[in-house]
KEKE-3310 file (N, C-alpha, C; in steps of 0.2 Angstrom, whole numbers, plus 5000, padded with zeros to 4 digits):
npx = (5004:5003:5009:5000:4997:4985:4967:4962:4952:4953:4955:4967:4977:4977:4984:4995:4999:5012:5027:5040:5055:5073:5080:5086:5091:5086:5073:5075:5071:5075:5079:5080:5087:5082:5087:5082:5088:5085:5090:5093:5096:5108:5107:5116:5116:5116:5121:5124:5118:5118:5111:5116:5120:5119:5124:5114:5120:5125:5116:5121:5120:5112:5120:5112:5102:5110:5115:5104:5100:5111:5109:5097:5102:5111:5104:5095:5105:5109:5098:5093:5099:5092:5079:5068:5062:5047:5041:5026:5019:5007:4996:4989:4994:5004:5011:5018:5027:5034:5047:5055:5070:5071:5079:5096:5097:5087:5073:5059:5048:5032:5017:5001:4993:5001:5006:4995:4985:4994:5006:5020:5036:5048:5062:5070:5085:5098:5110:5103:5101:5092:5082:5074:5059:5051:5034:5031:5021:5005:4996:4981:4971:4979:4986:4999:5013:5026:5040:5053:5070:5084:5100:5114:5121:5113:5107:5098:5084:5084:5074:5063:5054:5038:5029:5034:5034:5031:5019:5023:5036:5050:5050:5055:5050:5054:5055:5047:5039:5027:5035:5048:5063:5072:5067:5065:5055:5050:5043:5031:5026:5009:4998:4992:4987:4977:4963:4958:4949:4952:4943:4933:4939:4951:4962:4961:4947:4947:4960:4970:4977:4986:4999:4998:5005:5013:5022:5024:5015:5013:5006:5015:5023:5019:5022:5034:5047:5045:5054:5063:5073:5084:5086:5078:5065:5049:5037:5026:5022:5006:4993:4985:4974:4958:4951:4935:4927:4934:4937:4950:4968:4971:4982:4996:4991:4994:4995:5003:5007:5011:5028:5029:5018:5021:5032:5027:5018:5025:5035:5027:5023:5035:5039:5028:5021:5009:4997:4995:4990:4981:4982:4974:4961:4943:4927:4915:4903:4891:4889:4880:4883:4876:4864:4855:4845:4844:4842:4829:4821:4822:4818:4827:4834:4846:4857:4869:4883:4885:4874:4869:4868:4870:4879:4897:4909:4923:4941:4939:4927:4915:4904:4910:4903:4890:4890:4892:4880:4875:4862:4854:4849:4853:4862:4878:4886:4897:4914:4923:4920:4923:4917:4907:4907:4905:4908:4922:4927:4924:4931:4944:4945:4943:4951:4964:4966:4972:4968:4957:4956:4947:4933:4922:4907:4895:4878:4864:4848:4832:4824:4834:4850:4864:4878:4889:4901:4913:4923:4935:4938:4949:4953:4948:4958:4960:4957)
npy = (4994:5011:5026:5040:5057:5062:5060:5043:5030:5018:5010:5005:5012:5025:5041:5040:5051:5052:5059:5061:5052:5052:5043:5031:5015:5000:4988:4975:4958:4947:4930:4924:4914:4916:4917:4919:4924:4924:4933:4933:4947:4946:4949:4955:4953:4966:4982:4990:4985:4981:4979:4968:4968:4959:4959:4954:4940:4941:4932:4918:4917:4904:4893:4889:4899:4911:4908:4909:4923:4929:4926:4932:4945:4945:4943:4954:4965:4960:4961:4974:4984:4982:4986:4999:5016:5023:5038:5046:5060:5073:5087:5088:5080:5067:5051:5038:5023:5007:4997:4985:4982:4976:4973:4976:4987:4996:4993:4993:4986:4988:4991:4994:5002:5011:5020:5024:5037:5047:5058:5060:5053:5048:5039:5033:5027:5017:5026:5038:5042:5050:5048:5052:5044:5034:5029:5013:5003:4996:4985:4984:4974:4965:4973:4978:4986:4994:5003:5014:5018:5028:5020:5009:4993:4991:4984:4970:4961:4945:4931:4920:4904:4904:4894:4885:4889:4887:4885:4892:4895:4906:4923:4939:4956:4970:4987:5004:5008:5020:5029:5027:5023:5008:4999:4984:4970:4955:4939:4925:4914:4913:4908:4900:4904:4913:4924:4941:4956:4972:4982:4997:5009:5002:4996:4982:4971:4959:4949:4935:4919:4923:4926:4924:4933:4935:4945:4962:4974:4989:5006:5012:5001:4994:4986:4983:4971:4954:4942:4926:4916:4915:4926:4928:4934:4931:4936:4951:4963:4969:4972:4975:4965:4971:4975:4973:4978:4989:4996:4997:4993:4975:4968:4959:4952:4951:4953:4946:4947:4933:4928:4921:4925:4939:4939:4934:4944:4956:4953:4954:4968:4975:4971:4974:4985:4983:4972:4957:4945:4936:4923:4916:4906:4907:4908:4915:4922:4934:4938:4937:4938:4926:4929:4928:4937:4940:4927:4925:4934:4930:4917:4906:4890:4889:4896:4902:4905:4909:4918:4917:4930:4934:4933:4933:4937:4927:4928:4923:4927:4921:4913:4902:4896:4897:4890:4878:4875:4882:4892:4908:4913:4901:4895:4895:4883:4876:4872:4860:4851:4860:4871:4885:4901:4914:4927:4929:4917:4910:4916:4913:4900:4898:4908:4904:4893:4886:4892:4882:4872:4859:4860:4855:4861:4864:4867:4875:4872:4878:4867:4857:4850:4850:4844:4851:4850:4862:4869:4880:4896:4909:4923:4939:4953:4967:4984)
npz = (5000:4996:5004:5004:5001:4999:5001:5002:4996:5000:5015:5020:5014:5017:5022:5035:5043:5049:5053:5042:5044:5044:5030:5034:5042:5048:5052:5062:5066:5078:5082:5097:5111:5127:5143:5159:5174:5191:5204:5221:5233:5245:5263:5276:5294:5306:5312:5301:5290:5273:5257:5244:5227:5212:5196:5182:5173:5156:5143:5133:5115:5107:5096:5084:5084:5083:5070:5062:5065:5059:5046:5042:5043:5033:5022:5021:5019:5007:4999:5000:4991:4979:4981:4980:4983:4977:4971:4967:4958:4956:4951:4963:4974:4982:4981:4989:4987:4985:4976:4965:4957:4941:4930:4925:4917:4921:4922:4933:4944:4952:4962:4953:4960:4966:4956:4949:4943:4944:4937:4935:4940:4953:4958:4972:4976:4983:4995:4995:4982:4969:4955:4940:4933:4921:4916:4910:4908:4913:4922:4927:4932:4938:4947:4945:4939:4928:4929:4922:4923:4919:4917:4921:4925:4936:4952:4949:4957:4963:4958:4965:4965:4967:4967:4975:4988:5005:5018:5034:5032:5034:5030:5024:5023:5013:5011:5009:5021:5027:5022:5026:5021:5016:5026:5035:5039:5048:5046:5044:5031:5031:5024:5009:4992:4993:4991:4988:4989:4983:4985:4985:4974:4972:4960:4956:4956:4962:4968:4966:4971:4981:4992:5009:5023:5039:5041:5045:5035:5029:5025:5010:5009:4998:4983:4987:4992:4996:5003:5003:5015:5007:5000:4989:4978:4982:4982:4980:4992:4994:4999:5015:5026:5031:5046:5049:5060:5065:5054:5049:5045:5048:5060:5056:5045:5030:5012:4997:4980:4971:4965:4953:4946:4945:4937:4925:4921:4921:4911:4899:4900:4899:4886:4878:4884:4889:4896:4887:4887:4898:4904:4912:4918:4914:4918:4914:4918:4924:4941:4957:4974:4984:4997:5012:5011:4997:4993:4998:4991:4978:4979:4981:4984:4991:5003:5001:4990:4972:4962:4946:4935:4923:4908:4903:4890:4885:4879:4867:4863:4868:4881:4892:4902:4898:4886:4891:4897:4908:4916:4917:4933:4939:4954:4958:4968:4971:4966:4958:4969:4980:4991:4988:4994:4990:4977:4978:4982:4970:4960:4965:4963:4949:4941:4945:4938:4922:4905:4896:4905:4913:4923:4937:4939:4952:4953:4960:4954:4955:4966:4965:4964:4953:4943:4932:4919:4914:4902:4904:4897:4892:4902:4899:4895:4905:4900)
capx = (5000:5007:5008:4997:4996:4978:4963:4962:4946:4955:4957:4974:4981:4977:4990:4995:5001:5018:5032:5045:5061:5079:5079:5091:5088:5083:5070:5077:5068:5080:5076:5085:5085:5083:5087:5081:5090:5082:5096:5091:5102:5110:5108:5120:5113:5120:5118:5125:5117:5117:5109:5121:5117:5124:5122:5112:5125:5122:5115:5124:5115:5113:5123:5107:5099:5115:5116:5098:5101:5116:5107:5093:5106:5115:5098:5093:5110:5110:5092:5091:5101:5088:5073:5068:5056:5044:5037:5022:5017:5002:4995:4986:4996:5010:5011:5025:5027:5041:5048:5061:5074:5070:5085:5102:5097:5083:5066:5057:5041:5028:5010:4998:4989:5006:5007:4989:4982:5000:5009:5027:5038:5055:5064:5075:5089:5103:5114:5099:5101:5085:5082:5067:5057:5045:5029:5031:5015:5001:4991:4976:4968:4984:4988:5006:5015:5033:5043:5060:5075:5091:5105:5117:5124:5109:5107:5092:5083:5084:5067:5062:5049:5033:5025:5037:5033:5027:5016:5027:5043:5052:5050:5057:5047:5058:5052:5047:5033:5027:5041:5054:5066:5076:5065:5064:5051:5050:5037:5031:5020:5004:4993:4994:4982:4972:4960:4957:4947:4955:4938:4932:4945:4957:4962:4959:4942:4949:4967:4969:4983:4990:5003:4997:5011:5013:5027:5020:5014:5010:5006:5022:5026:5016:5027:5041:5049:5044:5059:5064:5080:5090:5086:5075:5059:5043:5030:5026:5017:5001:4988:4983:4967:4955:4947:4928:4925:4937:4939:4957:4971:4972:4989:4999:4988:4995:4995:5008:5006:5017:5033:5028:5013:5024:5036:5022:5015:5030:5038:5023:5023:5041:5039:5022:5018:5003:4996:4991:4987:4980:4984:4970:4955:4938:4920:4911:4897:4890:4886:4879:4884:4869:4863:4848:4840:4844:4838:4822:4818:4822:4815:4832:4834:4852:4859:4876:4885:4885:4868:4871:4864:4871:4885:4902:4913:4931:4945:4936:4920:4910:4904:4911:4898:4883:4890:4891:4873:4872:4857:4853:4845:4857:4866:4884:4888:4904:4918:4928:4918:4925:4911:4908:4903:4903:4911:4929:4929:4923:4936:4950:4945:4943:4956:4970:4966:4974:4963:4957:4955:4940:4931:4915:4903:4889:4873:4857:4843:4826:4825:4838:4857:4867:4885:4890:4908:4914:4930:4937:4941:4954:4950:4950:4963:4956:4960)
capy = (5000:5017:5031:5045:5063:5064:5055:5037:5027:5011:5012:5003:5016:5032:5044:5040:5057:5051:5063:5057:5052:5051:5037:5025:5011:4993:4985:4968:4953:4941:4924:4923:4910:4920:4913:4924:4922:4928:4933:4937:4950:4944:4955:4953:4956:4970:4989:4993:4980:4983:4973:4967:4968:4956:4960:4948:4939:4941:4925:4916:4915:4897:4893:4889:4906:4915:4907:4912:4930:4932:4925:4937:4951:4945:4944:4961:4968:4958:4963:4981:4988:4980:4988:5006:5020:5026:5044:5048:5067:5076:5093:5088:5076:5063:5044:5034:5016:5003:4994:4981:4983:4970:4972:4980:4993:5000:4992:4992:4983:4991:4990:4998:5007:5016:5024:5026:5044:5051:5059:5060:5049:5048:5033:5034:5021:5018:5032:5043:5044:5051:5049:5052:5037:5034:5024:5009:4999:4995:4979:4985:4968:4961:4978:4978:4991:4994:5010:5013:5023:5027:5017:5003:4989:4992:4977:4967:4957:4938:4928:4913:4900:4905:4888:4880:4892:4883:4888:4892:4897:4913:4928:4946:4961:4976:4993:5010:5009:5027:5033:5026:5019:5003:4996:4977:4967:4948:4935:4918:4913:4911:4904:4901:4904:4917:4929:4947:4961:4979:4986:5003:5013:4998:4994:4975:4970:4953:4946:4928:4916:4928:4923:4928:4933:4939:4951:4968:4977:4996:5010:5013:4994:4992:4986:4981:4964:4948:4937:4920:4917:4915:4933:4927:4937:4926:4940:4958:4965:4973:4975:4971:4964:4976:4973:4977:4981:4996:4999:4998:4987:4970:4967:4952:4949:4955:4948:4947:4944:4928:4930:4918:4929:4945:4938:4933:4950:4961:4952:4957:4975:4977:4970:4977:4991:4982:4964:4955:4938:4935:4917:4914:4903:4911:4905:4918:4924:4939:4935:4941:4934:4924:4931:4926:4942:4938:4920:4925:4938:4926:4910:4901:4885:4889:4903:4905:4904:4915:4918:4918:4935:4935:4930:4937:4934:4926:4931:4920:4930:4917:4912:4895:4893:4897:4885:4871:4874:4885:4897:4914:4910:4896:4897:4891:4882:4872:4870:4854:4849:4865:4875:4892:4906:4920:4928:4929:4910:4907:4919:4910:4893:4898:4912:4901:4887:4889:4892:4875:4867:4857:4861:4853:4867:4862:4872:4874:4875:4876:4863:4852:4852:4845:4846:4852:4851:4868:4870:4887:4900:4914:4929:4945:4958:4974:4990)
capz = (5000:4996:5008:5000:5004:4997:5004:4998:4998:5003:5022:5021:5010:5019:5024:5042:5046:5052:5051:5039:5047:5039:5027:5035:5047:5046:5057:5062:5070:5079:5086:5103:5117:5133:5150:5164:5181:5197:5209:5227:5236:5252:5268:5282:5300:5309:5312:5295:5285:5266:5252:5239:5221:5207:5189:5179:5168:5149:5141:5127:5110:5105:5089:5079:5084:5080:5063:5059:5065:5054:5039:5041:5042:5027:5017:5021:5016:5000:4995:5000:4985:4973:4983:4979:4985:4971:4973:4962:4959:4951:4954:4970:4979:4981:4983:4991:4987:4984:4970:4964:4951:4937:4925:4926:4913:4924:4923:4940:4945:4958:4961:4949:4964:4968:4951:4946:4945:4945:4930:4935:4945:4954:4961:4977:4977:4989:4996:4993:4975:4967:4948:4937:4931:4916:4917:4904:4907:4919:4922:4933:4935:4943:4952:4944:4934:4927:4927:4919:4925:4915:4922:4919:4930:4942:4955:4949:4962:4961:4958:4968:4962:4972:4967:4980:4994:5010:5024:5040:5031:5036:5025:5025:5019:5013:5007:5012:5025:5030:5019:5030:5016:5018:5032:5034:5044:5047:5048:5041:5026:5035:5020:5002:4987:4996:4986:4992:4985:4984:4987:4982:4973:4970:4953:4954:4960:4966:4967:4968:4972:4985:4998:5015:5027:5045:5041:5044:5029:5031:5019:5008:5008:4992:4978:4989:4991:5001:5000:5007:5018:5002:4997:4983:4978:4982:4982:4981:4996:4990:5003:5021:5027:5034:5051:5048:5066:5066:5047:5049:5043:5053:5062:5055:5040:5024:5006:4992:4973:4970:4961:4947:4942:4944:4931:4919:4919:4919:4905:4894:4901:4896:4879:4874:4887:4892:4896:4880:4888:4905:4906:4918:4917:4914:4918:4909:4921:4929:4946:4963:4980:4987:5004:5014:5008:4990:4992:5000:4986:4972:4980:4980:4989:4995:5006:4999:4983:4967:4958:4939:4933:4916:4905:4900:4885:4886:4874:4860:4862:4870:4888:4893:4906:4895:4882:4895:4899:4914:4914:4922:4939:4943:4959:4959:4975:4972:4960:4959:4976:4985:4992:4986:4998:4986:4971:4979:4981:4964:4956:4967:4960:4942:4939:4946:4933:4916:4900:4894:4911:4914:4930:4938:4943:4955:4953:4962:4949:4958:4972:4964:4963:4948:4942:4925:4917:4910:4899:4905:4892:4895:4905:4894:4898:4906:4896)
cpx = (5004:5005:5006:4996:4989:4974:4962:4955:4947:4958:4965:4979:4981:4983:4990:4997:5008:5023:5038:5052:5067:5078:5084:5088:5085:5080:5072:5073:5073:5077:5081:5082:5087:5082:5087:5083:5088:5087:5093:5097:5102:5111:5111:5116:5118:5117:5119:5124:5115:5116:5115:5118:5122:5120:5120:5117:5121:5121:5119:5119:5117:5116:5117:5103:5104:5116:5110:5098:5105:5113:5102:5097:5109:5110:5096:5098:5111:5104:5091:5093:5096:5081:5073:5062:5054:5040:5033:5019:5011:5001:4992:4988:5002:5008:5018:5023:5034:5041:5054:5064:5074:5076:5090:5101:5090:5076:5064:5050:5038:5021:5007:4995:4994:5007:5000:4986:4988:5003:5016:5030:5046:5056:5070:5079:5094:5107:5110:5099:5094:5085:5075:5065:5051:5041:5029:5025:5012:4997:4986:4973:4973:4987:4996:5007:5023:5035:5050:5064:5081:5096:5108:5120:5120:5108:5100:5091:5082:5077:5067:5055:5043:5028:5028:5037:5029:5025:5021:5034:5044:5052:5052:5053:5052:5055:5052:5041:5033:5032:5048:5058:5071:5074:5063:5060:5051:5044:5037:5026:5015:4999:4995:4987:4976:4969:4958:4954:4950:4950:4937:4938:4951:4956:4960:4953:4944:4956:4967:4976:4988:4993:5001:5003:5009:5018:5023:5020:5010:5010:5014:5026:5024:5021:5033:5042:5047:5049:5060:5071:5086:5090:5082:5068:5054:5037:5031:5021:5013:4996:4988:4976:4965:4950:4940:4925:4928:4939:4946:4961:4972:4979:4990:4995:4989:4995:5000:5006:5012:5021:5032:5023:5017:5029:5032:5020:5020:5034:5034:5023:5030:5041:5034:5019:5011:5002:4992:4988:4987:4983:4980:4963:4949:4931:4915:4904:4897:4886:4884:4880:4877:4869:4857:4843:4839:4840:4831:4818:4818:4820:4820:4832:4841:4853:4866:4878:4885:4879:4871:4866:4864:4877:4890:4906:4920:4934:4942:4929:4914:4910:4905:4905:4891:4884:4890:4884:4870:4867:4857:4848:4848:4861:4872:4886:4894:4907:4923:4927:4921:4919:4912:4903:4901:4908:4919:4931:4929:4929:4943:4950:4945:4949:4963:4971:4969:4968:4963:4956:4948:4938:4924:4912:4896:4884:4867:4852:4836:4828:4831:4845:4860:4874:4886:4898:4908:4921:4931:4940:4946:4951:4953:4954:4959:4960:4962)
cpy = (5006:5022:5037:5051:5066:5058:5049:5033:5020:5013:5010:5007:5023:5035:5044:5046:5056:5055:5059:5058:5051:5044:5032:5021:5005:4990:4977:4964:4948:4936:4922:4918:4914:4917:4919:4921:4927:4927:4937:4940:4947:4950:4952:4957:4960:4978:4992:4988:4983:4978:4973:4965:4964:4957:4954:4946:4939:4934:4924:4914:4908:4897:4893:4896:4911:4915:4910:4920:4933:4931:4930:4944:4951:4946:4951:4965:4967:4961:4970:4985:4987:4983:4996:5009:5023:5032:5046:5055:5068:5083:5094:5084:5072:5056:5042:5027:5013:5000:4990:4982:4976:4968:4977:4987:4997:4999:4990:4990:4986:4989:4995:5004:5013:5021:5027:5033:5049:5052:5060:5056:5050:5042:5035:5028:5022:5024:5038:5046:5044:5052:5049:5045:5038:5028:5020:5006:4998:4989:4980:4979:4964:4966:4978:4983:4991:5001:5008:5019:5022:5025:5011:5000:4990:4984:4974:4962:4950:4935:4921:4910:4900:4899:4883:4883:4887:4887:4887:4894:4904:4917:4935:4951:4967:4981:4999:5012:5016:5031:5032:5021:5014:5000:4988:4974:4959:4944:4928:4919:4910:4906:4905:4901:4908:4922:4935:4952:4968:4984:4992:5007:5009:4996:4987:4974:4964:4950:4939:4925:4919:4924:4927:4927:4937:4945:4957:4972:4984:5000:5012:5006:4991:4992:4984:4973:4960:4943:4932:4921:4916:4921:4933:4930:4931:4930:4947:4960:4970:4976:4971:4970:4969:4973:4977:4980:4988:4999:5001:4992:4982:4969:4960:4949:4953:4950:4951:4944:4939:4930:4927:4923:4936:4944:4937:4939:4955:4960:4955:4965:4978:4977:4974:4983:4990:4974:4962:4948:4937:4928:4914:4911:4908:4907:4908:4920:4930:4937:4940:4936:4932:4926:4929:4931:4941:4932:4921:4929:4934:4919:4905:4896:4885:4896:4905:4902:4910:4914:4921:4924:4937:4932:4935:4933:4933:4929:4929:4923:4926:4916:4904:4892:4893:4891:4878:4870:4877:4891:4903:4911:4904:4899:4892:4890:4878:4872:4865:4852:4854:4870:4882:4897:4912:4921:4928:4922:4908:4910:4915:4903:4892:4902:4908:4895:4890:4888:4885:4870:4865:4857:4858:4858:4864:4868:4870:4877:4873:4872:4858:4854:4847:4848:4846:4854:4857:4868:4878:4890:4904:4920:4935:4950:4965:4979:4995)
cpz = (5000:5001:5003:5004:5003:5000:5000:5000:5001:5010:5023:5017:5012:5022:5032:5046:5050:5049:5048:5042:5042:5037:5028:5041:5045:5052:5057:5067:5072:5084:5091:5108:5123:5139:5155:5171:5186:5202:5215:5230:5243:5257:5274:5288:5304:5309:5305:5289:5278:5261:5247:5233:5216:5200:5186:5173:5161:5147:5134:5121:5107:5097:5083:5078:5081:5072:5059:5059:5060:5047:5038:5040:5035:5021:5016:5018:5009:4996:4994:4994:4979:4975:4983:4982:4978:4974:4966:4963:4954:4954:4961:4975:4977:4984:4984:4991:4987:4978:4970:4957:4947:4933:4927:4922:4916:4924:4930:4940:4952:4957:4957:4954:4966:4963:4948:4948:4945:4938:4930:4941:4946:4958:4966:4978:4982:4989:4994:4986:4972:4959:4945:4934:4926:4917:4910:4903:4913:4917:4928:4936:4939:4948:4951:4939:4934:4925:4924:4921:4920:4920:4918:4925:4937:4945:4954:4955:4959:4963:4961:4964:4968:4972:4973:4987:4999:5016:5030:5038:5032:5030:5028:5021:5019:5009:5011:5016:5028:5027:5022:5025:5020:5025:5030:5040:5043:5049:5045:5035:5030:5031:5013:4998:4990:4990:4991:4987:4988:4986:4983:4981:4971:4963:4951:4959:4965:4963:4969:4968:4976:4990:5004:5020:5034:5046:5040:5038:5030:5024:5017:5006:5001:4987:4980:4988:4997:4999:5005:5011:5014:4999:4990:4983:4977:4981:4982:4986:4993:4995:5010:5022:5032:5040:5051:5054:5067:5060:5047:5047:5049:5054:5060:5049:5034:5018:5001:4986:4972:4964:4954:4942:4940:4937:4924:4916:4917:4913:4899:4894:4898:4889:4875:4877:4890:4892:4890:4881:4896:4908:4911:4915:4918:4913:4914:4912:4924:4935:4952:4969:4983:4995:5006:5011:5001:4989:4993:4994:4980:4973:4979:4986:4993:4998:5005:4992:4978:4962:4951:4936:4926:4914:4902:4895:4887:4880:4867:4859:4864:4878:4889:4897:4903:4889:4885:4897:4905:4912:4919:4927:4942:4949:4959:4966:4977:4965:4962:4967:4981:4985:4990:4990:4995:4980:4972:4979:4974:4959:4958:4964:4953:4939:4940:4942:4926:4911:4897:4899:4911:4922:4931:4942:4945:4956:4957:4957:4952:4964:4971:4963:4957:4946:4934:4924:4912:4908:4899:4899:4895:4897:4900:4898:4899:4902:4901)
residu = (MET:PRO:THR:GLN:HIS:THR:THR:SER:PRO:HIS:PRO:ALA:ARG:SER:GLU:PRO:GLY:VAL:HIS:ARG:LYS:PRO:ARG:ARG:GLY:VAL:GLY:LEU:PHE:THR:LEU:LEU:LEU:LEU:VAL:VAL:LEU:ALA:LEU:ALA:GLY:CYS:VAL:SER:VAL:GLY:THR:THR:ALA:GLN:PRO:THR:ALA:THR:ALA:THR:ALA:PRO:THR:THR:VAL:ALA:PRO:GLY:ALA:ALA:ASP:LEU:GLN:GLN:GLN:VAL:ILE:ASN:VAL:ILE:HIS:ALA:VAL:GLN:PRO:SER:VAL:VAL:GLU:ILE:ASP:GLY:PHE:ASN:GLY:GLY:GLY:GLN:SER:ILE:GLY:SER:GLY:GLU:ILE:LEU:THR:SER:ASP:GLY:TYR:ILE:VAL:THR:ASN:ASP:HIS:VAL:VAL:ARG:GLY:PHE:THR:SER:PHE:SER:VAL:ARG:MET:GLY:ALA:ASN:GLN:ILE:VAL:PRO:ALA:LYS:LEU:ILE:GLY:GLN:ALA:PRO:GLN:ASP:ASP:LEU:ALA:VAL:LEU:LYS:VAL:ALA:GLY:THR:LYS:LEU:PRO:PRO:ILE:SER:PHE:GLY:ASP:SER:SER:LYS:VAL:GLN:VAL:GLY:GLN:PHE:VAL:ILE:ALA:ILE:GLY:SER:PRO:LEU:GLY:LEU:ALA:GLU:THR:ALA:THR:ILE:GLY:ILE:VAL:SER:ALA:LEU:ASN:ARG:ALA:ALA:SER:GLU:GLY:VAL:GLY:GLY:PRO:ALA:SER:THR:LEU:VAL:GLY:LEU:ILE:GLN:THR:SER:ALA:PRO:ILE:ASN:PRO:GLY:ASN:SER:GLY:GLY:ALA:LEU:VAL:ASP:LEU:SER:GLY:ARG:LEU:ILE:GLY:ILE:PRO:THR:LEU:ALA:ALA:VAL:ASP:PRO:GLU:ILE:ASN:ALA:PRO:ALA:ASN:GLY:ILE:GLY:PHE:ALA:ILE:PRO:SER:ASN:ARG:VAL:GLN:PHE:VAL:THR:GLN:GLN:LEU:ILE:GLN:HIS:GLY:ARG:LEU:VAL:SER:SER:GLY:GLN:GLY:PHE:LEU:GLY:ILE:GLU:GLY:GLN:ASP:VAL:THR:PRO:GLN:LEU:ALA:ALA:ALA:ASN:GLY:LEU:ALA:VAL:ARG:ASN:GLY:VAL:LEU:VAL:ALA:GLY:PHE:ALA:LYS:ASP:THR:ALA:GLY:LYS:SER:PRO:ALA:GLN:GLN:ALA:GLY:LEU:ARG:VAL:GLY:ASP:SER:ILE:VAL:ALA:VAL:ASN:ASN:GLN:GLN:ILE:ALA:GLY:SER:THR:ASP:LEU:ALA:SER:LEU:THR:LEU:THR:GLN:PRO:PRO:GLY:ALA:ARG:VAL:ASN:VAL:THR:ILE:ALA:ARG:GLY:PRO:ARG:GLN:GLN:THR:ILE:GLN:VAL:VAL:LEU:GLY:GLU:ARG:PRO:VAL:ALA:SER)
# end
């Protein structure tokens, strides 16, 4: 999420009002084994009795913990030169986000919401070097964008294979939260294949296949780096979950676009200036989330799922769902035997499939349920 100096409709992107501090400093999390020794002072009996105090002896860091600590330090120092701060400007405000150097000649990836609505850009690199940047291309439905700065022999970030990421592995987030450049936080991969909506004002209605992490993600971290303990990029931090009770970011629940998707999209943006192929499966419906109120109003036999309200065309100009026999008024309740609570679940189970994949769609039609096999088309590219 970028730090913006203008009001943002997304609660996780609003300007926190924190005074910008000097752009140095790294937040480190160290895993230490701590032994607490309780020492009682001895008091002698007599007219001049004085308590004696003994300083607590410093503990020794276990070799395994020391190795982990040093590895975290090494990774941060190795990755930081490849992570930059991105500032966007227009007549009415400023946006601050993060990005990664993709190539030695100056291509940089960030989130689309960091650059959207801004007309000029600068990139702050190591040693407080600030250079102008040009916007090369945007992929709004993936919330990714590519900038270009003039340069040679810049340090590109190393990519990891996000398909091999495991829940529980340590990860480090590096970026410019709240405009504090070169900041690092640590956490774990909390879950995989999450789907999340960017809500009103977000460029992507739903992002799928996301990596959920406990590494703190704050405004300004958007577009930054989520790396493993080998210093390889496995995701781009993009948004934090919002606690609906307080309408503010939820602590320890952040989402990152997986690195494999980042590579797929940025290669097209560099080559064509836009996304020419989504590479995502497409069911081809226009739907509404089934709620008790909607069910009662339409006489539905189910209380969750997605009501088919119409059909949408894939890149070939047809609706795979309609061709397979789905009808307006059907309620989709499962895909490949996985229950569907609403549109986010449906997007997650279809967009993460490749075009041409066969999926079993369970629908409620009147009082009965049936399963229909659908061959997915390809999701159209948003303009």
